[in-house]
N, CA, C and O atoms as a Tripos MOL2 file, in Angstrom:
@<TRIPOS>MOLECULE
protein
  268   267    67     0     0
PROTEIN
NO_CHARGES

@<TRIPOS>ATOM
      1 N          -3.0950    3.2060   20.4630 N.3       1 MET1
      2 CA         -2.6580    4.1380   19.7250 C.3       1 MET1
      3 C          -3.9350    4.6460   19.1540 C.2       1 MET1
      4 O          -3.7400    5.6270   18.4370 O.2       1 MET1
      5 N          -6.2410    3.9800   19.3270 N.am      2 ARG2
      6 CA         -6.8070    5.2390   19.4600 C.3       2 ARG2
      7 C          -6.6620    5.6320   20.4120 C.2       2 ARG2
      8 O          -5.7410    6.4480   20.4110 O.2       2 ARG2
      9 N          -7.1840    5.4710   21.4990 N.am      3 LYS3
     10 CA         -6.6320    5.6510   23.2750 C.3       3 LYS3
     11 C          -5.6610    6.9640   23.1050 C.2       3 LYS3
     12 O          -5.8400    7.9910   23.7590 O.2       3 LYS3
     13 N          -4.9400    6.8520   22.4440 N.am      4 ILE4
     14 CA         -3.5210    7.7700   22.7670 C.3       4 ILE4
     15 C          -4.4010    8.6160   21.6940 C.2       4 ILE4
     16 O          -3.9440    9.7430   21.8830 O.2       4 ILE4
     17 N          -5.3660    8.7500   20.7060 N.am      5 LEU5
     18 CA         -5.6830    9.6220   20.1480 C.3       5 LEU5
     19 C          -6.7760   10.2380   20.2340 C.2       5 LEU5
     20 O          -7.1690   11.3410   19.8530 O.2       5 LEU5
     21 N          -7.5130    8.8330   21.1450 N.am      6 GLY6
     22 CA         -9.1740    9.7090   21.5470 C.3       6 GLY6
     23 C          -8.8100   10.1380   22.9440 C.2       6 GLY6
     24 O          -9.8110   10.2480   23.6520 O.2       6 GLY6
     25 N          -7.4650   10.4660   23.6620 N.am      7 LYS7
     26 CA         -7.0550   11.7030   24.4450 C.3       7 LYS7
     27 C          -6.7940   12.8450   24.7520 C.2       7 LYS7
     28 O          -6.6700   13.6700   25.6570 O.2       7 LYS7
     29 N          -6.7090   12.4350   22.7340 N.am      8 TYR8
     30 CA         -5.8680   14.0320   22.2700 C.3       8 TYR8
     31 C          -6.6410   14.7900   21.7620 C.2       8 TYR8
     32 O          -6.3330   15.9710   21.5960 O.2       8 TYR8
     33 N          -8.1950   14.1460   21.2790 N.am      9 ALA9
     34 CA         -9.5310   14.7170   21.0560 C.3       9 ALA9
     35 C          -9.6600   15.9770   21.5060 C.2       9 ALA9
     36 O          -9.4810   17.1440   21.1590 O.2       9 ALA9
     37 N         -10.3920   14.6990   23.2580 N.am     10 LEU10
     38 CA        -11.0210   15.3300   23.7550 C.3      10 LEU10
     39 C          -9.5320   16.5000   24.6830 C.2      10 LEU10
     40 O         -10.1060   17.5700   24.4840 O.2      10 LEU10
     41 N          -9.1330   16.6270   24.9120 N.am     11 ASN11
     42 CA         -8.0790   17.6820   25.4540 C.3      11 ASN11
     43 C          -7.9390   18.2660   23.9900 C.2      11 ASN11
     44 O          -8.4480   19.3300   23.6360 O.2      11 ASN11
     45 N          -7.6600   17.9590   23.6920 N.am     12 VAL12
     46 CA         -8.3930   19.4200   21.7030 C.3      12 VAL12
     47 C          -9.6890   20.0710   22.8270 C.2      12 VAL12
     48 O          -9.8300   20.9960   23.6270 O.2      12 VAL12
     49 N         -10.4000   19.0110   22.3190 N.am     13 MET13
     50 CA        -12.4060   19.9750   21.9170 C.3      13 MET13
     51 C         -12.3070   20.8730   23.5100 C.2      13 MET13
     52 O         -12.8620   21.9670   23.6080 O.2      13 MET13
     53 N         -11.2170   19.9990   25.1910 N.am     14 ASP14
     54 CA        -11.7690   21.6130   26.1920 C.3      14 ASP14
     55 C         -10.6940   22.4540   25.7870 C.2      14 ASP14
     56 O         -10.1500   23.1300   26.6610 O.2      14 ASP14
     57 N         -10.4510   22.4990   25.0680 N.am     15 SER15
     58 CA         -8.6070   23.5230   24.9990 C.3      15 SER15
     59 C         -10.0140   24.2200   23.7370 C.2      15 SER15
     60 O          -9.8820   25.4290   23.9280 O.2      15 SER15
     61 N         -10.9890   24.0950   22.8280 N.am     16 GLY16
     62 CA        -11.4210   24.4440   22.2320 C.3      16 GLY16
     63 C         -10.6490   25.1900   20.9540 C.2      16 GLY16
     64 O         -10.9910   26.3010   20.5500 O.2      16 GLY16
     65 N          -9.7140   24.5250   20.4620 N.am     17 CYS17
     66 CA         -9.5020   24.5110   19.0540 C.3      17 CYS17
     67 C          -9.5760   23.5890   18.2970 C.2      17 CYS17
     68 O          -8.6190   23.2830   17.5860 O.2      17 CYS17
     69 N         -11.1860   22.6720   18.2660 N.am     18 VAL18
     70 CA        -11.1480   21.8600   17.6840 C.3      18 VAL18
     71 C         -11.4530   22.3230   16.2840 C.2      18 VAL18
     72 O         -12.2010   23.1780   16.7580 O.2      18 VAL18
     73 N         -11.5500   22.5330   14.9890 N.am     19 PRO19
     74 CA        -11.5390   22.1960   13.4200 C.3      19 PRO19
     75 C         -10.5630   21.9840   13.3150 C.2      19 PRO19
     76 O         -10.3390   20.8110   13.0150 O.2      19 PRO19
     77 N          -9.3500   22.9010   13.4740 N.am     20 ASN20
     78 CA         -7.9120   23.2840   12.5250 C.3      20 ASN20
     79 C          -7.6220   22.1490   12.5300 C.2      20 ASN20
     80 O          -7.3270   21.7390   11.4070 O.2      20 ASN20
     81 N          -7.5100   20.6440   14.1560 N.am     21 VAL21
     82 CA         -6.7700   19.7550   14.5760 C.3      21 VAL21
     83 C          -7.7350   18.7890   13.2720 C.2      21 VAL21
     84 O          -7.3340   18.0430   12.3780 O.2      21 VAL21
     85 N          -9.1200   19.2190   13.6750 N.am     22 TRP22
     86 CA         -9.8540   17.6630   13.6870 C.3      22 TRP22
     87 C          -9.6170   18.2860   11.8010 C.2      22 TRP22
     88 O         -10.6570   18.8480   12.1450 O.2      22 TRP22
     89 N          -9.4910   18.4540   11.1910 N.am     23 GLU23
     90 CA         -9.5930   18.6550    9.4350 C.3      23 GLU23
     91 C          -7.4190   18.0510    9.2860 C.2      23 GLU23
     92 O          -6.8210   17.4750    8.3780 O.2      23 GLU23
     93 N          -6.7970   18.7380   11.0600 N.am     24 GLN24
     94 CA         -5.5100   18.1810   10.2410 C.3      24 GLN24
     95 C          -5.5000   16.1560   10.3320 C.2      24 GLN24
     96 O          -5.1290   15.4180    9.4200 O.2      24 GLN24
     97 N          -5.9310   15.7990   11.4600 N.am     25 ASN25
     98 CA         -6.4730   14.7670   11.3080 C.3      25 ASN25
     99 C          -6.6750   13.5000   11.2790 C.2      25 ASN25
    100 O          -6.4250   12.3630   11.6790 O.2      25 ASN25
    101 N          -7.5520   14.6050   10.2590 N.am     26 SER26
    102 CA         -8.5320   13.8230    8.4950 C.3      26 SER26
    103 C          -7.5620   13.0920    8.1600 C.2      26 SER26
    104 O          -7.2500   11.9170    8.3490 O.2      26 SER26
    105 N          -6.7890   14.6500    7.2140 N.am     27 VAL27
    106 CA         -5.4490   13.9320    6.2030 C.3      27 VAL27
    107 C          -4.4620   13.2560    7.0010 C.2      27 VAL27
    108 O          -3.6720   12.4210    6.5620 O.2      27 VAL27
    109 N          -4.5080   13.4860    7.6920 N.am     28 TRP28
    110 CA         -3.2700   11.8990    8.6690 C.3      28 TRP28
    111 C          -3.7150   10.7090    7.9880 C.2      28 TRP28
    112 O          -3.1940    9.8540    7.2720 O.2      28 TRP28
    113 N          -5.5990   11.1050    8.7640 N.am     29 TYR29
    114 CA         -6.1450    9.5160    8.2730 C.3      29 TYR29
    115 C          -5.8820    9.2930    6.8120 C.2      29 TYR29
    116 O          -5.0660    8.4280    6.4930 O.2      29 TYR29
    117 N          -6.7140   10.2380    5.5880 N.am     30 VAL30
    118 CA         -6.6300   10.1600    4.5290 C.3      30 VAL30
    119 C          -4.7340    9.4940    4.1360 C.2      30 VAL30
    120 O          -4.6370    8.3560    3.6770 O.2      30 VAL30
    121 N          -4.2350    9.8150    4.2300 N.am     31 MET31
    122 CA         -2.7390    9.2820    4.2140 C.3      31 MET31
    123 C          -2.1600    8.4060    4.5310 C.2      31 MET31
    124 O          -1.0940    8.0950    4.0000 O.2      31 MET31
    125 N          -2.9870    7.4290    5.9870 N.am     32 VAL32
    126 CA         -2.0990    6.0020    6.0450 C.3      32 VAL32
    127 C          -3.3630    5.4300    5.9180 C.2      32 VAL32
    128 O          -3.2150    4.3520    6.4940 O.2      32 VAL32
    129 N          -5.0400    5.5020    5.3430 N.am     33 ALA33
    130 CA         -5.3610    5.0040    4.6510 C.3      33 ALA33
    131 C          -4.9010    4.4400    3.2070 C.2      33 ALA33
    132 O          -4.9580    3.2880    2.7760 O.2      33 ALA33
    133 N          -4.3750    5.7530    2.5330 N.am     34 LEU34
    134 CA         -3.6940    5.7480    0.6930 C.3      34 LEU34
    135 C          -2.2220    4.2910    1.3250 C.2      34 LEU34
    136 O          -2.1370    3.0840    1.1020 O.2      34 LEU34
    137 N          -1.6890    4.8800    1.8110 N.am     35 ILE35
    138 CA         -0.4220    4.0650    1.8950 C.3      35 ILE35
    139 C          -0.5640    2.7570    2.0610 C.2      35 ILE35
    140 O           0.0860    1.8290    1.5810 O.2      35 ILE35
    141 N          -2.0590    2.7650    3.2510 N.am     36 CYS36
    142 CA         -2.2780    0.5940    3.3640 C.3      36 CYS36
    143 C          -2.7070    0.2330    1.9850 C.2      36 CYS36
    144 O          -2.4990   -0.8270    1.3940 O.2      36 CYS36
    145 N          -3.2500    1.1390    1.6290 N.am     37 ILE37
    146 CA         -4.1880    0.8700    0.2860 C.3      37 ILE37
    147 C          -3.0720    0.1160   -1.0790 C.2      37 ILE37
    148 O          -2.9710   -0.9560   -1.6760 O.2      37 ILE37
    149 N          -2.3720    1.5180   -1.0510 N.am     38 ALA38
    150 CA         -1.2830    1.0530   -1.2640 C.3      38 ALA38
    151 C          -0.1140   -0.4300   -1.9230 C.2      38 ALA38
    152 O           0.2650   -1.0090   -2.9420 O.2      38 ALA38
    153 N           0.0480   -0.3780    0.0820 N.am     39 LEU39
    154 CA          0.7000   -1.7680    0.1550 C.3      39 LEU39
    155 C          -0.1690   -3.1530   -0.1560 C.2      39 LEU39
    156 O           0.0710   -3.9710   -1.0440 O.2      39 LEU39
    157 N          -1.1350   -3.1840    0.7200 N.am     40 ILE40
    158 CA         -1.6640   -4.0700   -0.1900 C.3      40 ILE40
    159 C          -1.6030   -4.9610   -1.4840 C.2      40 ILE40
    160 O          -1.3580   -6.1550   -1.6550 O.2      40 ILE40
    161 N          -1.9530   -3.8200   -2.4140 N.am     41 VAL41
    162 CA         -1.8390   -3.5720   -3.8070 C.3      41 VAL41
    163 C          -0.5640   -3.7740   -3.9710 C.2      41 VAL41
    164 O          -0.4500   -4.3640   -5.0450 O.2      41 VAL41
    165 N           0.4090   -3.6170   -3.5210 N.am     42 GLU42
    166 CA          2.3450   -3.9380   -4.3090 C.3      42 GLU42
    167 C           2.2760   -5.2860   -3.6740 C.2      42 GLU42
    168 O           3.3360   -5.9100   -3.7140 O.2      42 GLU42
    169 N           1.0530   -6.0010   -2.9750 N.am     43 ILE43
    170 CA          1.7760   -7.3500   -1.7180 C.3      43 ILE43
    171 C           1.0830   -7.6470   -3.2560 C.2      43 ILE43
    172 O           1.8320   -7.9090   -4.1970 O.2      43 ILE43
    173 N          -0.4530   -7.5870   -3.4520 N.am     44 GLN44
    174 CA         -1.1390   -8.6740   -3.9780 C.3      44 GLN44
    175 C          -0.4930   -8.6470   -5.5880 C.2      44 GLN44
    176 O          -0.1710   -9.6920   -6.1520 O.2      44 GLN44
    177 N          -0.3930   -7.6640   -6.0550 N.am     45 VAL45
    178 CA          0.9060   -7.9170   -7.5710 C.3      45 VAL45
    179 C           1.6560   -9.2610   -7.8490 C.2      45 VAL45
    180 O           1.3960  -10.2690   -8.5070 O.2      45 VAL45
    181 N           3.4010   -8.5650   -6.5390 N.am     46 ASN46
    182 CA          3.4930   -9.5810   -6.1450 C.3      46 ASN46
    183 C           3.1810  -10.8420   -5.7970 C.2      46 ASN46
    184 O           3.7140  -11.9370   -5.9760 O.2      46 ASN46
    185 N           2.0060  -10.3820   -5.1510 N.am     47 VAL47
    186 CA          1.6590  -12.7500   -5.3790 C.3      47 VAL47
    187 C           1.6830  -13.2470   -6.7250 C.2      47 VAL47
    188 O           2.0100  -14.3620   -7.1330 O.2      47 VAL47
    189 N           1.2710  -12.2030   -7.3670 N.am     48 LEU48
    190 CA          0.0890  -13.0050   -8.7620 C.3      48 LEU48
    191 C           1.3650  -12.8450   -9.9100 C.2      48 LEU48
    192 O           1.2790  -13.5110  -10.9420 O.2      48 LEU48
    193 N           2.5590  -11.9350   -9.6970 N.am     49 ILE49
    194 CA          3.3610  -11.9790  -10.2460 C.3      49 ILE49
    195 C           4.4260  -13.7250  -10.6320 C.2      49 ILE49
    196 O           4.7420  -14.2350  -11.7070 O.2      49 ILE49
    197 N           4.7460  -14.2640   -8.8410 N.am     50 ALA50
    198 CA          5.2740  -15.1840   -8.1300 C.3      50 ALA50
    199 C           4.5810  -16.0290   -9.1990 C.2      50 ALA50
    200 O           5.2540  -16.3810  -10.1680 O.2      50 ALA50
    201 N           2.4790  -16.6120   -9.0540 N.am     51 LYS51
    202 CA          2.6380  -17.0130   -8.9040 C.3      51 LYS51
    203 C           2.4420  -17.7920  -10.7270 C.2      51 LYS51
    204 O           2.4000  -18.7870  -11.4510 O.2      51 LYS51
    205 N           2.3850  -16.2730  -10.5640 N.am     52 VAL52
    206 CA          2.4300  -17.2540  -12.6070 C.3      52 VAL52
    207 C           3.7340  -16.9870  -12.7720 C.2      52 VAL52
    208 O           3.8330  -17.1780  -13.9840 O.2      52 VAL52
    209 N           5.3510  -16.5200  -12.2150 N.am     53 ARG53
    210 CA          6.1160  -17.4590  -12.4570 C.3      53 ARG53
    211 C           6.4810  -18.6470  -11.8150 C.2      53 ARG53
    212 O           7.2340  -19.3690  -12.4680 O.2      53 ARG53
    213 N           6.0090  -19.1990  -10.2600 N.am     54 ALA54
    214 CA          5.8220  -20.3050  -10.9500 C.3      54 ALA54
    215 C           4.9610  -21.3370  -11.3370 C.2      54 ALA54
    216 O           5.2530  -22.5230  -11.1840 O.2      54 ALA54
    217 N           3.2600  -20.6960  -12.1390 N.am     55 ASN55
    218 CA          3.1240  -21.2780  -13.3200 C.3      55 ASN55
    219 C           4.2540  -21.5010  -14.8200 C.2      55 ASN55
    220 O           4.3770  -22.5210  -15.4990 O.2      55 ASN55
    221 N           4.5890  -20.8620  -14.9010 N.am     56 VAL56
    222 CA          5.4540  -20.6720  -15.6160 C.3      56 VAL56
    223 C           6.7350  -21.7630  -15.4830 C.2      56 VAL56
    224 O           6.5470  -22.7170  -16.2380 O.2      56 VAL56
    225 N           7.7320  -21.8440  -14.8720 N.am     57 LEU57
    226 CA          8.5620  -23.0620  -14.7130 C.3      57 LEU57
    227 C           8.3700  -24.0280  -14.8130 C.2      57 LEU57
    228 O           9.0500  -24.7790  -15.5110 O.2      57 LEU57
    229 N           6.7510  -24.5830  -13.7390 N.am     58 VAL58
    230 CA          6.0630  -25.7230  -13.4270 C.3      58 VAL58
    231 C           5.8780  -26.0610  -14.9860 C.2      58 VAL58
    232 O           6.2900  -27.1630  -15.3450 O.2      58 VAL58
    233 N           5.3300  -25.2660  -15.8900 N.am     59 VAL59
    234 CA          5.1460  -26.3120  -17.0720 C.3      59 VAL59
    235 C           6.2770  -26.1270  -18.1980 C.2      59 VAL59
    236 O           6.2540  -26.7280  -19.2720 O.2      59 VAL59
    237 N           7.2290  -25.2530  -17.8250 N.am     60 LYS60
    238 CA          8.6920  -25.7310  -18.5070 C.3      60 LYS60
    239 C           9.5370  -27.1880  -18.1640 C.2      60 LYS60
    240 O          10.3720  -27.6270  -18.9550 O.2      60 LYS60
    241 N           9.1910  -27.8930  -16.8370 N.am     61 GLU61
    242 CA         10.0850  -28.3550  -15.9730 C.3      61 GLU61
    243 C           9.0010  -29.6840  -16.7710 C.2      61 GLU61
    244 O           9.7660  -30.5410  -17.2110 O.2      61 GLU61
    245 N           7.1170  -30.1690  -17.1380 N.am     62 LYS62
    246 CA          6.8760  -30.7480  -17.5250 C.3      62 LYS62
    247 C           6.8900  -31.1530  -18.8830 C.2      62 LYS62
    248 O           6.7120  -32.2740  -19.3590 O.2      62 LYS62
    249 N           7.2040  -29.7360  -19.6060 N.am     63 GLU63
    250 CA          7.6960  -29.4540  -21.2870 C.3      63 GLU63
    251 C           9.3170  -30.4070  -21.5770 C.2      63 GLU63
    252 O           9.6650  -30.8550  -22.6700 O.2      63 GLU63
    253 N           9.9820  -30.5060  -20.4640 N.am     64 LEU64
    254 CA         11.5080  -30.6310  -20.4960 C.3      64 LEU64
    255 C          10.9760  -32.3790  -20.0630 C.2      64 LEU64
    256 O          11.0820  -33.2160  -20.9590 O.2      64 LEU64
    257 N          10.5020  -32.7620  -18.8740 N.am     65 ILE65
    258 CA          9.9190  -34.1450  -18.6270 C.3      65 ILE65
    259 C           9.6360  -34.6900  -19.8680 C.2      65 ILE65
    260 O          10.4250  -35.5720  -20.2060 O.2      65 ILE65
    261 N           9.0170  -34.5090  -20.4130 N.am     66 LYS66
    262 CA          8.0650  -35.0660  -21.6260 C.3      66 LYS66
    263 C           9.3470  -35.2660  -22.5030 C.2      66 LYS66
    264 O           9.5640  -36.3890  -22.9600 O.2      66 LYS66
    265 N          10.4280  -33.9650  -22.8250 N.am     67 TYR67
    266 CA         11.1200  -34.4630  -24.7200 C.3      67 TYR67
    267 C          12.6330  -35.1970  -24.1280 C.2      67 TYR67
    268 O          13.4410  -35.6720  -24.9260 O.2      67 TYR67
@<TRIPOS>BOND
     1     1     2 1
     2     2     3 1
     3     3     4 2
     4     3     5 am
     5     5     6 1
     6     6     7 1
     7     7     8 2
     8     7     9 am
     9     9    10 1
    10    10    11 1
    11    11    12 2
    12    11    13 am
    13    13    14 1
    14    14    15 1
    15    15    16 2
    16    15    17 am
    17    17    18 1
    18    18    19 1
    19    19    20 2
    20    19    21 am
    21    21    22 1
    22    22    23 1
    23    23    24 2
    24    23    25 am
    25    25    26 1
    26    26    27 1
    27    27    28 2
    28    27    29 am
    29    29    30 1
    30    30    31 1
    31    31    32 2
    32    31    33 am
    33    33    34 1
    34    34    35 1
    35    35    36 2
    36    35    37 am
    37    37    38 1
    38    38    39 1
    39    39    40 2
    40    39    41 am
    41    41    42 1
    42    42    43 1
    43    43    44 2
    44    43    45 am
    45    45    46 1
    46    46    47 1
    47    47    48 2
    48    47    49 am
    49    49    50 1
    50    50    51 1
    51    51    52 2
    52    51    53 am
    53    53    54 1
    54    54    55 1
    55    55    56 2
    56    55    57 am
    57    57    58 1
    58    58    59 1
    59    59    60 2
    60    59    61 am
    61    61    62 1
    62    62    63 1
    63    63    64 2
    64    63    65 am
    65    65    66 1
    66    66    67 1
    67    67    68 2
    68    67    69 am
    69    69    70 1
    70    70    71 1
    71    71    72 2
    72    71    73 am
    73    73    74 1
    74    74    75 1
    75    75    76 2
    76    75    77 am
    77    77    78 1
    78    78    79 1
    79    79    80 2
    80    79    81 am
    81    81    82 1
    82    82    83 1
    83    83    84 2
    84    83    85 am
    85    85    86 1
    86    86    87 1
    87    87    88 2
    88    87    89 am
    89    89    90 1
    90    90    91 1
    91    91    92 2
    92    91    93 am
    93    93    94 1
    94    94    95 1
    95    95    96 2
    96    95    97 am
    97    97    98 1
    98    98    99 1
    99    99   100 2
   100    99   101 am
   101   101   102 1
   102   102   103 1
   103   103   104 2
   104   103   105 am
   105   105   106 1
   106   106   107 1
   107   107   108 2
   108   107   109 am
   109   109   110 1
   110   110   111 1
   111   111   112 2
   112   111   113 am
   113   113   114 1
   114   114   115 1
   115   115   116 2
   116   115   117 am
   117   117   118 1
   118   118   119 1
   119   119   120 2
   120   119   121 am
   121   121   122 1
   122   122   123 1
   123   123   124 2
   124   123   125 am
   125   125   126 1
   126   126   127 1
   127   127   128 2
   128   127   129 am
   129   129   130 1
   130   130   131 1
   131   131   132 2
   132   131   133 am
   133   133   134 1
   134   134   135 1
   135   135   136 2
   136   135   137 am
   137   137   138 1
   138   138   139 1
   139   139   140 2
   140   139   141 am
   141   141   142 1
   142   142   143 1
   143   143   144 2
   144   143   145 am
   145   145   146 1
   146   146   147 1
   147   147   148 2
   148   147   149 am
   149   149   150 1
   150   150   151 1
   151   151   152 2
   152   151   153 am
   153   153   154 1
   154   154   155 1
   155   155   156 2
   156   155   157 am
   157   157   158 1
   158   158   159 1
   159   159   160 2
   160   159   161 am
   161   161   162 1
   162   162   163 1
   163   163   164 2
   164   163   165 am
   165   165   166 1
   166   166   167 1
   167   167   168 2
   168   167   169 am
   169   169   170 1
   170   170   171 1
   171   171   172 2
   172   171   173 am
   173   173   174 1
   174   174   175 1
   175   175   176 2
   176   175   177 am
   177   177   178 1
   178   178   179 1
   179   179   180 2
   180   179   181 am
   181   181   182 1
   182   182   183 1
   183   183   184 2
   184   183   185 am
   185   185   186 1
   186   186   187 1
   187   187   188 2
   188   187   189 am
   189   189   190 1
   190   190   191 1
   191   191   192 2
   192   191   193 am
   193   193   194 1
   194   194   195 1
   195   195   196 2
   196   195   197 am
   197   197   198 1
   198   198   199 1
   199   199   200 2
   200   199   201 am
   201   201   202 1
   202   202   203 1
   203   203   204 2
   204   203   205 am
   205   205   206 1
   206   206   207 1
   207   207   208 2
   208   207   209 am
   209   209   210 1
   210   210   211 1
   211   211   212 2
   212   211   213 am
   213   213   214 1
   214   214   215 1
   215   215   216 2
   216   215   217 am
   217   217   218 1
   218   218   219 1
   219   219   220 2
   220   219   221 am
   221   221   222 1
   222   222   223 1
   223   223   224 2
   224   223   225 am
   225   225   226 1
   226   226   227 1
   227   227   228 2
   228   227   229 am
   229   229   230 1
   230   230   231 1
   231   231   232 2
   232   231   233 am
   233   233   234 1
   234   234   235 1
   235   235   236 2
   236   235   237 am
   237   237   238 1
   238   238   239 1
   239   239   240 2
   240   239   241 am
   241   241   242 1
   242   242   243 1
   243   243   244 2
   244   243   245 am
   245   245   246 1
   246   246   247 1
   247   247   248 2
   248   247   249 am
   249   249   250 1
   250   250   251 1
   251   251   252 2
   252   251   253 am
   253   253   254 1
   254   254   255 1
   255   255   256 2
   256   255   257 am
   257   257   258 1
   258   258   259 1
   259   259   260 2
   260   259   261 am
   261   261   262 1
   262   262   263 1
   263   263   264 2
   264   263   265 am
   265   265   266 1
   266   266   267 1
   267   267   268 2
@<TRIPOS>SUBSTRUCTURE
     1 MET1         2 RESIDUE 1 A MET
     2 ARG2         6 RESIDUE 1 A ARG
     3 LYS3        10 RESIDUE 1 A LYS
     4 ILE4        14 RESIDUE 1 A ILE
     5 LEU5        18 RESIDUE 1 A LEU
     6 GLY6        22 RESIDUE 1 A GLY
     7 LYS7        26 RESIDUE 1 A LYS
     8 TYR8        30 RESIDUE 1 A TYR
     9 ALA9        34 RESIDUE 1 A ALA
    10 LEU10       38 RESIDUE 1 A LEU
    11 ASN11       42 RESIDUE 1 A ASN
    12 VAL12       46 RESIDUE 1 A VAL
    13 MET13       50 RESIDUE 1 A MET
    14 ASP14       54 RESIDUE 1 A ASP
    15 SER15       58 RESIDUE 1 A SER
    16 GLY16       62 RESIDUE 1 A GLY
    17 CYS17       66 RESIDUE 1 A CYS
    18 VAL18       70 RESIDUE 1 A VAL
    19 PRO19       74 RESIDUE 1 A PRO
    20 ASN20       78 RESIDUE 1 A ASN
    21 VAL21       82 RESIDUE 1 A VAL
    22 TRP22       86 RESIDUE 1 A TRP
    23 GLU23       90 RESIDUE 1 A GLU
    24 GLN24       94 RESIDUE 1 A GLN
    25 ASN25       98 RESIDUE 1 A ASN
    26 SER26      102 RESIDUE 1 A SER
    27 VAL27      106 RESIDUE 1 A VAL
    28 TRP28      110 RESIDUE 1 A TRP
    29 TYR29      114 RESIDUE 1 A TYR
    30 VAL30      118 RESIDUE 1 A VAL
    31 MET31      122 RESIDUE 1 A MET
    32 VAL32      126 RESIDUE 1 A VAL
    33 ALA33      130 RESIDUE 1 A ALA
    34 LEU34      134 RESIDUE 1 A LEU
    35 ILE35      138 RESIDUE 1 A ILE
    36 CYS36      142 RESIDUE 1 A CYS
    37 ILE37      146 RESIDUE 1 A ILE
    38 ALA38      150 RESIDUE 1 A ALA
    39 LEU39      154 RESIDUE 1 A LEU
    40 ILE40      158 RESIDUE 1 A ILE
    41 VAL41      162 RESIDUE 1 A VAL
    42 GLU42      166 RESIDUE 1 A GLU
    43 ILE43      170 RESIDUE 1 A ILE
    44 GLN44      174 RESIDUE 1 A GLN
    45 VAL45      178 RESIDUE 1 A VAL
    46 ASN46      182 RESIDUE 1 A ASN
    47 VAL47      186 RESIDUE 1 A VAL
    48 LEU48      190 RESIDUE 1 A LEU
    49 ILE49      194 RESIDUE 1 A ILE
    50 ALA50      198 RESIDUE 1 A ALA
    51 LYS51      202 RESIDUE 1 A LYS
    52 VAL52      206 RESIDUE 1 A VAL
    53 ARG53      210 RESIDUE 1 A ARG
    54 ALA54      214 RESIDUE 1 A ALA
    55 ASN55      218 RESIDUE 1 A ASN
    56 VAL56      222 RESIDUE 1 A VAL
    57 LEU57      226 RESIDUE 1 A LEU
    58 VAL58      230 RESIDUE 1 A VAL
    59 VAL59      234 RESIDUE 1 A VAL
    60 LYS60      238 RESIDUE 1 A LYS
    61 GLU61      242 RESIDUE 1 A GLU
    62 LYS62      246 RESIDUE 1 A LYS
    63 GLU63      250 RESIDUE 1 A GLU
    64 LEU64      254 RESIDUE 1 A LEU
    65 ILE65      258 RESIDUE 1 A ILE
    66 LYS66      262 RESIDUE 1 A LYS
    67 TYR67      266 RESIDUE 1 A TYR
């Protein structure tokens, strides 16, 4: 992916319309970064919820075994 973008960037530099495309690329990178961060956070939250649910189930089972 980076190689493709690198070649594209070099071609753009040769053609002489650098700033416009670089701005677009940076916006694209920011968007991708934000999406990745959101996904990572969502996954971590889901894992935490799963752990809490598992702990609650374990506690309930222990209580049932006691009685």
